[in-house]
Biopython code that builds the backbone (N, CA, C, O; Angstrom):
import numpy as np
from Bio.PDB.StructureBuilder import StructureBuilder

atoms = [
    (1, "TYR", "N", (-67.414, -72.775, -35.866)),
    (1, "TYR", "CA", (-66.702, -72.766, -34.683)),
    (1, "TYR", "C", (-65.439, -71.964, -34.892)),
    (1, "TYR", "O", (-64.857, -71.957, -35.977)),
    (2, "MET", "N", (-65.025, -71.288, -33.831)),
    (2, "MET", "CA", (-64.089, -70.738, -33.481)),
    (2, "MET", "C", (-63.173, -71.669, -32.537)),
    (2, "MET", "O", (-63.775, -72.227, -31.620)),
    (3, "PRO", "N", (-61.983, -71.869, -32.636)),
    (3, "PRO", "CA", (-61.094, -72.668, -31.436)),
    (3, "PRO", "C", (-61.111, -71.358, -30.291)),
    (3, "PRO", "O", (-61.055, -70.148, -30.510)),
    (4, "MET", "N", (-61.213, -72.125, -28.961)),
    (4, "MET", "CA", (-60.839, -71.763, -28.062)),
    (4, "MET", "C", (-59.515, -71.094, -27.643)),
    (4, "MET", "O", (-58.629, -71.883, -27.313)),
    (5, "GLN", "N", (-59.182, -69.593, -27.591)),
    (5, "GLN", "CA", (-57.666, -69.202, -27.129)),
    (5, "GLN", "C", (-56.807, -69.502, -28.430)),
    (5, "GLN", "O", (-55.805, -70.217, -28.411)),
    (6, "GLU", "N", (-57.208, -69.002, -29.334)),
    (6, "GLU", "CA", (-56.440, -69.368, -30.561)),
    (6, "GLU", "C", (-56.203, -68.073, -31.061)),
    (6, "GLU", "O", (-57.370, -67.699, -31.182)),
    (7, "SER", "N", (-55.536, -67.159, -31.423)),
    (7, "SER", "CA", (-55.173, -66.306, -32.246)),
    (7, "SER", "C", (-54.049, -65.953, -33.236)),
    (7, "SER", "O", (-52.869, -65.887, -32.890)),
    (8, "TYR", "N", (-54.420, -65.763, -34.304)),
    (8, "TYR", "CA", (-52.974, -65.675, -35.308)),
    (8, "TYR", "C", (-52.197, -64.626, -35.143)),
    (8, "TYR", "O", (-51.101, -64.691, -35.700)),
    (9, "SER", "N", (-52.510, -63.428, -34.382)),
    (9, "SER", "CA", (-51.528, -62.307, -34.672)),
    (9, "SER", "C", (-51.471, -61.529, -33.399)),
    (9, "SER", "O", (-50.982, -60.399, -33.416)),
    (10, "LYS", "N", (-52.081, -62.215, -31.953)),
    (10, "LYS", "CA", (-52.075, -61.787, -30.689)),
    (10, "LYS", "C", (-51.444, -62.865, -29.993)),
    (10, "LYS", "O", (-51.422, -64.037, -30.370)),
    (11, "LYS", "N", (-50.849, -62.322, -28.786)),
    (11, "LYS", "CA", (-50.521, -63.300, -28.057)),
    (11, "LYS", "C", (-51.673, -63.075, -26.916)),
    (11, "LYS", "O", (-52.101, -61.977, -26.558)),
    (12, "LEU", "N", (-52.055, -64.268, -26.457)),
    (12, "LEU", "CA", (-53.317, -63.927, -24.961)),
    (12, "LEU", "C", (-53.057, -62.702, -24.512)),
    (12, "LEU", "O", (-53.755, -61.752, -24.867)),
    (13, "THR", "N", (-51.963, -62.553, -23.624)),
    (13, "THR", "CA", (-52.085, -61.368, -22.448)),
    (13, "THR", "C", (-52.129, -59.660, -23.396)),
    (13, "THR", "O", (-52.162, -58.560, -22.844)),
    (14, "GLN", "N", (-52.117, -59.911, -24.851)),
    (14, "GLN", "CA", (-52.285, -58.787, -25.512)),
    (14, "GLN", "C", (-54.066, -58.625, -25.439)),
    (14, "GLN", "O", (-54.521, -57.492, -25.598)),
    (15, "LEU", "N", (-54.646, -59.327, -25.292)),
    (15, "LEU", "CA", (-56.230, -58.914, -25.333)),
    (15, "LEU", "C", (-56.515, -58.657, -24.390)),
    (15, "LEU", "O", (-57.740, -58.563, -24.306)),
    (16, "ILE", "N", (-55.706, -58.350, -22.989)),
    (16, "ILE", "CA", (-56.512, -57.694, -21.608)),
    (16, "ILE", "C", (-56.567, -56.110, -22.155)),
    (16, "ILE", "O", (-55.806, -55.439, -22.852)),
    (17, "GLY", "N", (-58.127, -55.793, -21.346)),
    (17, "GLY", "CA", (-58.531, -54.829, -21.820)),
    (17, "GLY", "C", (-59.680, -54.814, -23.245)),
    (17, "GLY", "O", (-60.252, -53.862, -23.776)),
    (18, "ARG", "N", (-59.699, -55.716, -23.438)),
    (18, "ARG", "CA", (-60.661, -55.725, -24.669)),
    (18, "ARG", "C", (-61.969, -56.049, -24.103)),
    (18, "ARG", "O", (-62.096, -56.484, -22.958)),
    (19, "ARG", "N", (-62.892, -55.847, -24.864)),
    (19, "ARG", "CA", (-64.215, -56.193, -24.624)),
    (19, "ARG", "C", (-64.739, -56.806, -25.606)),
    (19, "ARG", "O", (-64.565, -56.574, -26.803)),
    (20, "GLY", "N", (-65.772, -58.067, -24.838)),
    (20, "GLY", "CA", (-66.540, -59.191, -25.711)),
    (20, "GLY", "C", (-67.817, -59.414, -25.218)),
    (20, "GLY", "O", (-68.474, -58.700, -24.461)),
    (21, "THR", "N", (-68.104, -60.485, -25.728)),
    (21, "THR", "CA", (-69.616, -60.870, -25.501)),
    (21, "THR", "C", (-69.417, -62.183, -24.466)),
    (21, "THR", "O", (-68.637, -63.105, -24.709)),
    (22, "ALA", "N", (-70.218, -62.104, -23.334)),
    (22, "ALA", "CA", (-70.252, -63.581, -22.706)),
    (22, "ALA", "C", (-70.748, -64.424, -23.632)),
    (22, "ALA", "O", (-71.451, -63.802, -24.429)),
    (23, "ILE", "N", (-70.675, -65.670, -23.885)),
    (23, "ILE", "CA", (-71.641, -66.721, -24.824)),
    (23, "ILE", "C", (-71.920, -67.790, -24.058)),
    (23, "ILE", "O", (-72.772, -68.612, -24.395)),
    (24, "LEU", "N", (-71.168, -67.885, -22.860)),
    (24, "LEU", "CA", (-72.154, -68.808, -21.848)),
    (24, "LEU", "C", (-72.103, -68.094, -20.578)),
    (24, "LEU", "O", (-71.300, -67.162, -20.561)),
    (25, "PRO", "N", (-72.978, -68.373, -19.167)),
    (25, "PRO", "CA", (-72.383, -67.692, -17.947)),
    (25, "PRO", "C", (-71.386, -67.885, -17.411)),
    (25, "PRO", "O", (-70.849, -68.991, -17.460)),
    (26, "ILE", "N", (-70.802, -66.733, -16.671)),
    (26, "ILE", "CA", (-69.532, -66.752, -16.317)),
    (26, "ILE", "C", (-69.896, -66.431, -14.431)),
    (26, "ILE", "O", (-70.569, -65.585, -13.843)),
    (27, "ASP", "N", (-68.975, -67.705, -13.947)),
    (27, "ASP", "CA", (-68.713, -67.464, -12.720)),
    (27, "ASP", "C", (-67.441, -67.891, -12.425)),
    (27, "ASP", "O", (-66.596, -68.277, -13.233)),
    (28, "GLN", "N", (-67.324, -67.789, -11.028)),
    (28, "GLN", "CA", (-66.100, -68.354, -10.355)),
    (28, "GLN", "C", (-65.167, -69.595, -10.899)),
    (28, "GLN", "O", (-63.938, -69.664, -10.883)),
    (29, "SER", "N", (-66.187, -70.620, -11.417)),
    (29, "SER", "CA", (-65.350, -71.612, -11.916)),
    (29, "SER", "C", (-65.352, -72.012, -13.463)),
    (29, "SER", "O", (-64.517, -72.784, -13.935)),
    (30, "PHE", "N", (-66.278, -71.468, -14.139)),
    (30, "PHE", "CA", (-66.300, -71.164, -15.966)),
    (30, "PHE", "C", (-66.683, -70.363, -16.559)),
    (30, "PHE", "O", (-67.431, -69.714, -15.827)),
    (31, "GLY", "N", (-66.649, -69.958, -17.488)),
    (31, "GLY", "CA", (-67.460, -68.926, -18.458)),
    (31, "GLY", "C", (-66.600, -69.186, -20.071)),
    (31, "GLY", "O", (-65.566, -69.823, -20.270)),
    (32, "LEU", "N", (-67.248, -68.626, -20.813)),
    (32, "LEU", "CA", (-66.765, -68.387, -22.021)),
    (32, "LEU", "C", (-67.129, -67.263, -22.529)),
    (32, "LEU", "O", (-68.172, -66.783, -22.085)),
    (33, "ALA", "N", (-66.368, -66.496, -23.628)),
    (33, "ALA", "CA", (-66.571, -65.003, -24.077)),
    (33, "ALA", "C", (-66.091, -65.104, -25.882)),
    (33, "ALA", "O", (-65.369, -65.808, -26.589)),
    (34, "ARG", "N", (-66.585, -64.467, -25.962)),
    (34, "ARG", "CA", (-66.106, -64.089, -27.854)),
    (34, "ARG", "C", (-65.446, -62.862, -27.619)),
    (34, "ARG", "O", (-65.967, -62.125, -26.782)),
    (35, "VAL", "N", (-64.424, -62.488, -28.171)),
    (35, "VAL", "CA", (-63.602, -61.259, -28.140)),
    (35, "VAL", "C", (-62.798, -61.076, -29.479)),
    (35, "VAL", "O", (-62.008, -61.894, -29.951)),
    (36, "ASN", "N", (-63.184, -59.710, -30.065)),
    (36, "ASN", "CA", (-62.314, -59.223, -31.112)),
    (36, "ASN", "C", (-61.040, -59.361, -30.835)),
    (36, "ASN", "O", (-60.615, -58.883, -29.783)),
    (37, "ASP", "N", (-60.143, -60.069, -31.759)),
    (37, "ASP", "CA", (-58.782, -59.820, -31.456)),
    (37, "ASP", "C", (-57.981, -58.804, -32.188)),
    (37, "ASP", "O", (-56.797, -59.007, -32.458)),
    (38, "GLY", "N", (-58.575, -57.775, -32.494)),
    (38, "GLY", "CA", (-58.055, -56.823, -33.073)),
    (38, "GLY", "C", (-57.385, -56.780, -34.701)),
    (38, "GLY", "O", (-56.894, -55.704, -35.044)),
    (39, "SER", "N", (-57.367, -57.782, -35.563)),
    (39, "SER", "CA", (-57.279, -58.142, -36.715)),
    (39, "SER", "C", (-58.492, -58.562, -37.620)),
    (39, "SER", "O", (-58.527, -59.070, -38.741)),
    (40, "GLY", "N", (-59.618, -58.114, -36.613)),
    (40, "GLY", "CA", (-60.605, -58.497, -37.618)),
    (40, "GLY", "C", (-61.319, -60.131, -37.037)),
    (40, "GLY", "O", (-62.467, -60.519, -37.250)),
    (41, "GLY", "N", (-60.644, -60.583, -36.563)),
    (41, "GLY", "CA", (-61.273, -62.048, -36.083)),
    (41, "GLY", "C", (-61.707, -61.990, -34.852)),
    (41, "GLY", "O", (-61.333, -61.129, -34.055)),
    (42, "ALA", "N", (-62.704, -63.088, -34.535)),
    (42, "ALA", "CA", (-62.947, -63.368, -33.151)),
    (42, "ALA", "C", (-62.551, -64.791, -32.623)),
    (42, "ALA", "O", (-62.432, -65.869, -33.205)),
    (43, "ILE", "N", (-62.411, -64.463, -31.493)),
    (43, "ILE", "CA", (-61.956, -65.543, -30.689)),
    (43, "ILE", "C", (-62.848, -66.114, -29.417)),
    (43, "ILE", "O", (-63.806, -65.494, -28.955)),
    (44, "GLN", "N", (-62.456, -67.198, -29.000)),
    (44, "GLN", "CA", (-63.274, -67.716, -27.661)),
    (44, "GLN", "C", (-62.174, -68.040, -26.616)),
    (44, "GLN", "O", (-61.194, -68.767, -26.776)),
    (45, "VAL", "N", (-62.653, -67.139, -25.183)),
    (45, "VAL", "CA", (-61.588, -67.126, -24.424)),
    (45, "VAL", "C", (-62.137, -67.871, -23.238)),
    (45, "VAL", "O", (-63.311, -67.584, -23.005)),
    (46, "ALA", "N", (-61.593, -68.753, -22.430)),
    (46, "ALA", "CA", (-62.247, -69.233, -20.885)),
    (46, "ALA", "C", (-61.778, -67.997, -20.384)),
    (46, "ALA", "O", (-60.910, -67.183, -20.702)),
    (47, "CYS", "N", (-63.014, -68.172, -19.103)),
    (47, "CYS", "CA", (-62.611, -66.688, -18.526)),
    (47, "CYS", "C", (-63.841, -67.200, -17.090)),
    (47, "CYS", "O", (-64.809, -67.938, -17.269)),
    (48, "ARG", "N", (-63.450, -66.579, -15.762)),
    (48, "ARG", "CA", (-63.734, -66.344, -14.738)),
    (48, "ARG", "C", (-63.924, -65.254, -14.337)),
    (48, "ARG", "O", (-63.316, -64.365, -14.933)),
    (49, "VAL", "N", (-64.937, -64.802, -13.040)),
    (49, "VAL", "CA", (-65.031, -63.477, -12.456)),
    (49, "VAL", "C", (-64.142, -63.843, -11.077)),
    (49, "VAL", "O", (-63.960, -65.023, -10.776)),
    (50, "GLY", "N", (-63.611, -62.764, -10.272)),
    (50, "GLY", "CA", (-62.920, -62.849, -9.329)),
    (50, "GLY", "C", (-63.951, -62.986, -8.185)),
    (50, "GLY", "O", (-65.163, -62.771, -8.142)),
    (51, "GLU", "N", (-63.052, -63.417, -7.273)),
    (51, "GLU", "CA", (-63.694, -63.690, -5.974)),
    (51, "GLU", "C", (-64.614, -63.085, -5.574)),
    (51, "GLU", "O", (-64.344, -61.933, -5.911)),
    (52, "GLY", "N", (-65.642, -63.066, -5.019)),
    (52, "GLY", "CA", (-66.816, -62.327, -4.472)),
    (52, "GLY", "C", (-67.433, -61.417, -5.289)),
    (52, "GLY", "O", (-67.955, -60.335, -5.017)),
    (53, "GLN", "N", (-67.265, -62.168, -6.629)),
    (53, "GLN", "CA", (-67.975, -61.008, -8.024)),
    (53, "GLN", "C", (-68.875, -61.816, -8.332)),
    (53, "GLN", "O", (-68.787, -63.037, -8.202)),
    (54, "SER", "N", (-70.046, -61.063, -8.871)),
    (54, "SER", "CA", (-71.422, -61.803, -9.069)),
    (54, "SER", "C", (-71.089, -62.070, -10.461)),
    (54, "SER", "O", (-70.283, -61.537, -11.224)),
    (55, "ALA", "N", (-72.037, -63.177, -10.618)),
    (55, "ALA", "CA", (-71.945, -63.965, -12.100)),
    (55, "ALA", "C", (-72.070, -62.925, -13.184)),
    (55, "ALA", "O", (-72.442, -61.793, -12.875)),
    (56, "ILE", "N", (-71.857, -63.153, -14.121)),
    (56, "ILE", "CA", (-72.157, -62.622, -15.516)),
    (56, "ILE", "C", (-73.064, -63.366, -16.179)),
    (56, "ILE", "O", (-72.733, -64.551, -16.216)),
    (57, "ALA", "N", (-74.229, -63.084, -16.795)),
    (57, "ALA", "CA", (-74.917, -63.842, -17.754)),
    (57, "ALA", "C", (-74.585, -63.928, -19.297)),
    (57, "ALA", "O", (-73.748, -63.187, -19.813)),
    (58, "ALA", "N", (-75.291, -64.875, -19.994)),
    (58, "ALA", "CA", (-74.342, -64.900, -21.204)),
    (58, "ALA", "C", (-75.326, -63.524, -21.984)),
    (58, "ALA", "O", (-76.454, -63.069, -21.795)),
    (59, "SER", "N", (-74.245, -63.227, -22.873)),
    (59, "SER", "CA", (-74.956, -62.171, -24.031)),
    (59, "SER", "C", (-74.693, -60.763, -23.345)),
    (59, "SER", "O", (-74.988, -59.718, -23.925)),
    (60, "GLU", "N", (-74.139, -60.787, -22.117)),
    (60, "GLU", "CA", (-73.306, -59.261, -21.489)),
    (60, "GLU", "C", (-72.004, -59.203, -22.110)),
    (60, "GLU", "O", (-71.317, -60.097, -22.605)),
    (61, "THR", "N", (-71.785, -57.809, -21.964)),
    (61, "THR", "CA", (-70.603, -57.148, -22.572)),
    (61, "THR", "C", (-69.760, -57.236, -21.540)),
    (61, "THR", "O", (-70.085, -56.611, -20.530)),
    (62, "VAL", "N", (-68.491, -58.012, -21.519)),
    (62, "VAL", "CA", (-67.122, -58.201, -20.383)),
    (62, "VAL", "C", (-66.066, -57.361, -21.118)),
    (62, "VAL", "O", (-66.087, -57.143, -22.329)),
    (63, "GLU", "N", (-65.186, -56.936, -20.296)),
    (63, "GLU", "CA", (-64.034, -56.695, -20.222)),
    (63, "GLU", "C", (-63.081, -58.073, -19.629)),
    (63, "GLU", "O", (-63.337, -58.951, -18.804)),
    (64, "LEU", "N", (-61.863, -57.775, -20.494)),
    (64, "LEU", "CA", (-60.885, -58.911, -20.287)),
    (64, "LEU", "C", (-59.891, -57.861, -19.006)),
    (64, "LEU", "O", (-59.364, -56.763, -19.184)),
    (65, "LEU", "N", (-59.923, -58.615, -17.907)),
    (65, "LEU", "CA", (-59.071, -57.574, -16.901)),
    (65, "LEU", "C", (-57.629, -58.269, -16.722)),
    (65, "LEU", "O", (-56.551, -57.685, -16.830)),
    (66, "ARG", "N", (-57.791, -59.425, -16.472)),
    (66, "ARG", "CA", (-56.273, -60.302, -16.124)),
    (66, "ARG", "C", (-55.952, -61.548, -17.100)),
    (66, "ARG", "O", (-56.946, -61.874, -17.750)),
    (67, "PHE", "N", (-54.997, -62.190, -17.312)),
    (67, "PHE", "CA", (-55.038, -63.430, -17.714)),
    (67, "PHE", "C", (-54.004, -64.314, -16.454)),
    (67, "PHE", "O", (-53.076, -63.938, -15.737)),
    (68, "ASP", "N", (-54.582, -65.396, -16.602)),
    (68, "ASP", "CA", (-54.055, -66.236, -15.649)),
    (68, "ASP", "C", (-53.533, -67.572, -16.393)),
    (68, "ASP", "O", (-54.240, -68.484, -16.822)),
    (69, "ALA", "N", (-52.140, -67.468, -16.443)),
    (69, "ALA", "CA", (-51.531, -68.185, -17.224)),
    (69, "ALA", "C", (-51.231, -69.513, -16.783)),
    (69, "ALA", "O", (-50.920, -70.393, -17.585)),
    (70, "ALA", "N", (-51.298, -69.676, -15.726)),
    (70, "ALA", "CA", (-51.385, -71.289, -15.116)),
    (70, "ALA", "C", (-52.730, -72.136, -15.492)),
    (70, "ALA", "O", (-52.688, -73.346, -15.717)),
    (71, "GLY", "N", (-54.013, -71.307, -15.538)),
    (71, "GLY", "CA", (-55.251, -71.647, -15.474)),
    (71, "GLY", "C", (-55.523, -71.514, -16.977)),
    (71, "GLY", "O", (-56.490, -72.176, -17.353)),
    (72, "ARG", "N", (-54.889, -70.810, -17.917)),
    (72, "ARG", "CA", (-55.205, -70.159, -19.013)),
    (72, "ARG", "C", (-56.555, -69.993, -19.062)),
    (72, "ARG", "O", (-57.315, -70.851, -19.511)),
    (73, "PHE", "N", (-57.020, -68.565, -18.471)),
    (73, "PHE", "CA", (-58.164, -68.273, -18.651)),
    (73, "PHE", "C", (-58.122, -66.712, -17.955)),
    (73, "PHE", "O", (-57.369, -66.416, -17.027)),
    (74, "PHE", "N", (-58.861, -65.998, -18.449)),
    (74, "PHE", "CA", (-58.646, -64.219, -18.244)),
    (74, "PHE", "C", (-60.069, -64.430, -16.891)),
    (74, "PHE", "O", (-60.896, -65.305, -16.634)),
    (75, "TYR", "N", (-59.725, -63.156, -16.358)),
    (75, "TYR", "CA", (-60.579, -62.835, -14.902)),
    (75, "TYR", "C", (-61.171, -61.568, -15.749)),
    (75, "TYR", "O", (-60.475, -60.754, -16.356)),
    (76, "VAL", "N", (-62.424, -61.567, -15.677)),
    (76, "VAL", "CA", (-63.034, -60.445, -16.294)),
    (76, "VAL", "C", (-64.667, -60.026, -15.529)),
    (76, "VAL", "O", (-65.367, -60.699, -14.772)),
    (77, "ALA", "N", (-64.846, -58.828, -16.027)),
    (77, "ALA", "CA", (-66.326, -57.852, -15.352)),
    (77, "ALA", "C", (-67.170, -57.377, -16.480)),
    (77, "ALA", "O", (-66.861, -56.862, -17.555)),
    (78, "SER", "N", (-68.297, -57.680, -15.962)),
    (78, "SER", "CA", (-69.197, -56.874, -16.896)),
    (78, "SER", "C", (-69.172, -55.402, -16.695)),
    (78, "SER", "O", (-69.055, -54.873, -15.590)),
    (79, "LEU", "N", (-69.309, -54.659, -18.021)),
    (79, "LEU", "CA", (-69.553, -53.388, -17.813)),
    (79, "LEU", "C", (-70.224, -52.922, -16.826)),
    (79, "LEU", "O", (-69.747, -52.036, -16.117)),
    (80, "GLU", "N", (-71.397, -53.418, -16.619)),
    (80, "GLU", "CA", (-72.060, -52.757, -15.304)),
    (80, "GLU", "C", (-70.983, -52.966, -13.883)),
    (80, "GLU", "O", (-70.687, -52.035, -13.133)),
    (81, "GLN", "N", (-70.651, -53.934, -13.774)),
    (81, "GLN", "CA", (-69.864, -54.406, -12.444)),
    (81, "GLN", "C", (-68.418, -52.913, -12.463)),
    (81, "GLN", "O", (-67.963, -52.396, -11.443)),
    (82, "ILE", "N", (-67.976, -52.529, -14.024)),
    (82, "ILE", "CA", (-66.926, -51.739, -13.909)),
    (82, "ILE", "C", (-67.532, -50.320, -13.523)),
    (82, "ILE", "O", (-67.042, -49.446, -12.808)),
    (83, "ARG", "N", (-68.680, -50.348, -14.171)),
    (83, "ARG", "CA", (-69.328, -48.594, -14.137)),
    (83, "ARG", "C", (-69.388, -48.343, -12.488)),
    (83, "ARG", "O", (-69.017, -47.292, -11.966)),
    (84, "ARG", "N", (-69.959, -49.580, -11.700)),
    (84, "ARG", "CA", (-70.414, -49.470, -10.469)),
    (84, "ARG", "C", (-69.143, -49.328, -9.346)),
    (84, "ARG", "O", (-69.179, -48.845, -8.214)),
    (85, "ALA", "N", (-68.192, -49.834, -9.968)),
    (85, "ALA", "CA", (-66.744, -49.719, -9.123)),
    (85, "ALA", "C", (-66.215, -48.226, -8.989)),
    (85, "ALA", "O", (-65.844, -47.624, -7.982)),
    (86, "ARG", "N", (-66.292, -47.828, -10.266)),
    (86, "ARG", "CA", (-66.005, -46.540, -10.499)),
    (86, "ARG", "C", (-66.626, -45.440, -9.997)),
    (86, "ARG", "O", (-66.061, -44.363, -9.807)),
    (87, "THR", "N", (-68.107, -45.743, -9.709)),
    (87, "THR", "CA", (-68.825, -44.663, -9.389)),
    (87, "THR", "C", (-68.578, -44.920, -7.522)),
    (87, "THR", "O", (-68.634, -44.025, -6.679)),
    (88, "GLU", "N", (-68.394, -45.918, -7.349)),
    (88, "GLU", "CA", (-68.295, -46.285, -5.772)),
    (88, "GLU", "C", (-66.694, -45.386, -5.414)),
    (88, "GLU", "O", (-66.288, -44.895, -4.361)),
    (89, "THR", "N", (-66.112, -45.445, -6.702)),
    (89, "THR", "CA", (-64.605, -45.064, -5.741)),
    (89, "THR", "C", (-64.369, -43.625, -5.874)),
    (89, "THR", "O", (-63.571, -42.952, -5.222)),
    (90, "ILE", "N", (-65.516, -43.064, -7.215)),
    (90, "ILE", "CA", (-65.416, -41.146, -6.870)),
    (90, "ILE", "C", (-66.223, -40.906, -5.774)),
    (90, "ILE", "O", (-65.916, -39.954, -5.056)),
    (91, "HIS", "N", (-67.264, -41.621, -5.476)),
    (91, "HIS", "CA", (-68.159, -40.938, -4.357)),
    (91, "HIS", "C", (-67.250, -41.460, -2.912)),
    (91, "HIS", "O", (-67.732, -40.984, -1.884)),
    (92, "ALA", "N", (-66.338, -42.127, -2.746)),
    (92, "ALA", "CA", (-65.779, -42.480, -1.757)),
    (92, "ALA", "C", (-65.191, -41.658, -1.028)),
    (92, "ALA", "O", (-64.617, -42.038, -0.008)),
]
sb = StructureBuilder()
sb.init_structure("model")
sb.init_model(0)
sb.init_chain("A")
sb.init_seg("    ")
for serial, (resi, resn, name, xyz) in enumerate(atoms, 1):
    if name == "N":
        sb.init_residue(resn, " ", resi, " ")
    sb.init_atom(name, np.array(xyz, "f"), 0.0, 1.0, " ", f" {name:<3s}", serial, name[0])
structure = sb.get_structure()
């Protein structure tokens, strides 16, 4: 068992931009991902998708986009959502 939101060498905001794996489905109200903390450890972080974003299935790769300090969770997007957004921006 790895405790949620505990890292021995990183502040939570330092995890922004890291990729991890959804270990539970992630939607606008709840989710959980496992992320490498950069020092060889893996931690579990609470996460959500942004308003209007599709839910993310367990086992999908996600990227931590920003940290909500008040709620103590990360907003995330799946790699597919990120690729789609970049493609739409390029072709716009």
